[in-house]
C-alpha positions in Angstrom: -7.7 102.8 -136.5 -11.1 103.3 -134.6 -11.8 101.7 -131.3 -14.2 99.1 -132.6 -11.7 97.8 -135.1 -9.1 97.8 -132.6 -11.3 95.9 -130.2 -12.3 93.4 -132.9 -8.5 92.8 -133.4 -8.1 92.2 -129.6 -11.0 89.8 -129.9 -9.4 87.9 -132.8 -6.1 87.8 -131.0 -7.8 86.3 -127.9 -9.4 83.7 -129.9 -6.2 82.9 -131.6 -4.5 82.7 -128.3 -7.2 80.3 -126.9 -7.0 77.9 -129.8 -3.2 77.9 -129.9 -3.0 74.6 -128.0 -5.3 73.3 -130.7 -3.9 74.6 -134.0 -0.7 76.0 -135.3 -0.5 79.5 -136.4 -0.7 78.4 -140.1 -3.6 76.1 -139.5 -5.4 78.7 -137.6 -5.0 81.3 -140.3 -6.0 78.7 -143.1 -8.9 77.7 -141.0 -10.0 81.3 -140.7 -9.8 81.8 -144.4 -11.6 78.6 -145.1 -14.5 79.4 -142.9 -14.7 83.0 -144.1 -15.2 81.7 -147.6 -18.3 79.7 -146.3 -16.5 76.3 -146.4 -18.3 73.8 -144.3 -16.6 73.2 -140.9 -16.1 69.3 -141.5 -14.7 69.8 -145.0 -12.3 72.6 -143.6 -11.2 69.9 -141.0 -10.6 67.3 -143.8 -8.6 69.8 -145.8 -6.4 70.8 -143.1 -6.2 67.2 -141.5 -7.6 68.3 -138.1 -10.2 66.9 -135.9 -13.7 68.0 -136.4 -13.9 68.8 -132.7 -11.1 71.3 -133.0 -13.0 73.2 -135.6 -16.2 73.1 -133.7 -14.2 74.5 -130.6 -12.9 77.3 -132.9 -16.1 78.4 -134.4 -17.6 78.3 -130.7 -14.9 80.5 -129.4 -15.3 82.8 -132.5 -19.0 83.2 -131.8 -18.4 83.9 -128.2 -15.9 86.6 -129.0 -18.3 88.1 -131.6 -21.1 88.1 -128.9 -18.8 89.6 -126.2 -17.8 92.2 -128.9 -21.3 93.1 -129.6 -22.2 93.3 -125.8 -19.3 95.6 -125.3 -20.3 97.8 -128.1 -23.8 98.2 -126.8 -22.5 99.1 -123.2 -20.1 101.6 -124.6 -23.0 103.4 -126.1 -24.6 103.6 -122.6 -21.9 103.1 -120.0 -24.2 103.2 -117.0 -25.9 100.1 -118.3 -22.7 98.2 -117.6 -23.6 98.8 -113.9 -26.4 96.6 -112.8 -27.6 95.1 -109.4 -25.1 92.3 -109.0 -22.3 93.1 -111.4 -20.5 95.8 -113.4 -19.0 95.0 -116.8 -15.7 95.9 -117.7 -16.0 97.8 -121.0 -12.5 96.8 -122.1 -12.7 92.9 -121.8 -16.4 92.2 -121.1 -15.7 90.4 -117.9 -18.4 90.9 -115.1 -17.3 91.7 -111.4 -18.8 92.9 -108.2 -16.1 95.8 -108.1 -13.9 96.8 -110.9 -10.6 97.1 -108.8 -7.6 98.9 -109.5 -5.6 95.7 -110.2 -8.0 94.7 -113.1 -8.1 98.3 -114.6 -4.3 98.1 -114.5 -4.3 95.1 -116.7 -6.0 97.2 -119.4 -3.5 100.2 -118.7 -6.2 102.3 -116.8 -6.8 103.7 -113.4 -10.1 104.4 -112.0 -9.9 108.0 -113.1 -8.7 107.2 -116.6 -11.2 104.4 -117.0 -14.1 106.7 -116.1 -12.7 109.5 -118.4 -12.4 107.2 -121.5 -15.9 105.6 -121.0 -17.7 108.7 -120.0 -18.5 108.1 -116.4 -18.9 111.0 -114.1 -16.1 111.2 -111.7 -18.3 110.4 -108.7 -19.6 107.3 -110.0 -18.5 104.0 -108.1 -17.2 101.4 -110.3 -19.1 98.6 -108.4 -22.5 96.8 -108.6 -25.4 98.6 -107.0 -25.6 95.8 -104.4 -21.8 96.3 -103.4 -22.4 100.0 -103.4 -25.3 99.8 -101.1 -23.3 97.5 -98.7 -20.6 100.0 -98.6 -22.9 102.9 -97.9 -24.5 100.8 -95.1 -21.3 100.0 -93.5 -20.3 103.8 -93.8 -23.5 104.9 -92.3 -23.3 102.3 -89.5 -19.8 103.5 -88.6 -20.6 107.1 -89.4 -17.3 107.5 -91.5 -19.0 110.1 -93.8 -18.7 112.7 -91.0 -14.9 113.3 -90.1 -16.1 114.9 -86.8 -17.9 111.5 -85.7 -14.8 109.4 -86.5 -13.0 108.4 -83.2 -9.7 110.1 -82.6 -7.4 107.0 -82.0 -3.8 107.2 -81.2 -1.0 104.9 -82.2 -0.3 104.1 -78.5 -4.0 103.1 -78.1 -3.6 100.6 -81.0 -0.1 99.5 -79.8 -1.5 98.7 -76.4 -4.3 96.4 -77.9 -1.7 94.8 -80.1 0.5 94.0 -77.0 -2.6 92.3 -75.5 -2.7 90.1 -78.4 -5.6 91.7 -80.1 -5.5 91.1 -83.9 -6.3 94.0 -86.3 -10.1 93.0 -86.8 -10.6 92.9 -83.0 -8.9 96.3 -82.6 -11.1 97.6 -85.4 -14.2 96.5 -83.7 -13.2 97.5 -80.2 -12.2 101.0 -81.3 -14.8 101.5 -84.0 -12.3 102.3 -86.8 -11.3 100.8 -90.1 -8.5 98.5 -90.6 -6.9 100.9 -93.0 -6.9 103.5 -90.4 -5.2 101.1 -88.0 -2.4 100.4 -90.6 -1.9 104.1 -91.2 -1.7 104.9 -87.5 0.9 102.1 -87.1 3.0 103.6 -89.9 3.0 107.0 -88.2 6.3 107.9 -86.7 
């Protein structure tokens, strides 16, 4: 089974789940058959004894799933097009994010590395919008974290002293000029 037909099945499954509260499985399948044959939606509703609004909702969701599938297909052909100024589009589900997080990728069974490999991204491509990338680069430049020699050498004792004085992690980060994650790493050191 190729990826496009597999994705199409996922879209259909998604549409089936979303209309599950509206139709039984048998009604859903019968409605799908009737509409595939070109039956008018109102007549299909009468034949199945369901509300016309239910059929309209079904067809609306089917069209949305189809558009989403087409969008993903276009983006898979040029994955860099999925990254724009304000969002990055997940090439698995079509959702848009500022950053494709590890948690989201895990819902699709991917890591950042496997996602990049699967969809043809270079290993150094950041899975975030250009705007987010710029913010991160500005922060890194401001704190000069790109150069390890410029990072302040902070000991666990310095952090503990500030903690004893009642400082919170954000205040310690600002005071010492280090990231919160570095503070947590230092605190875990034995």
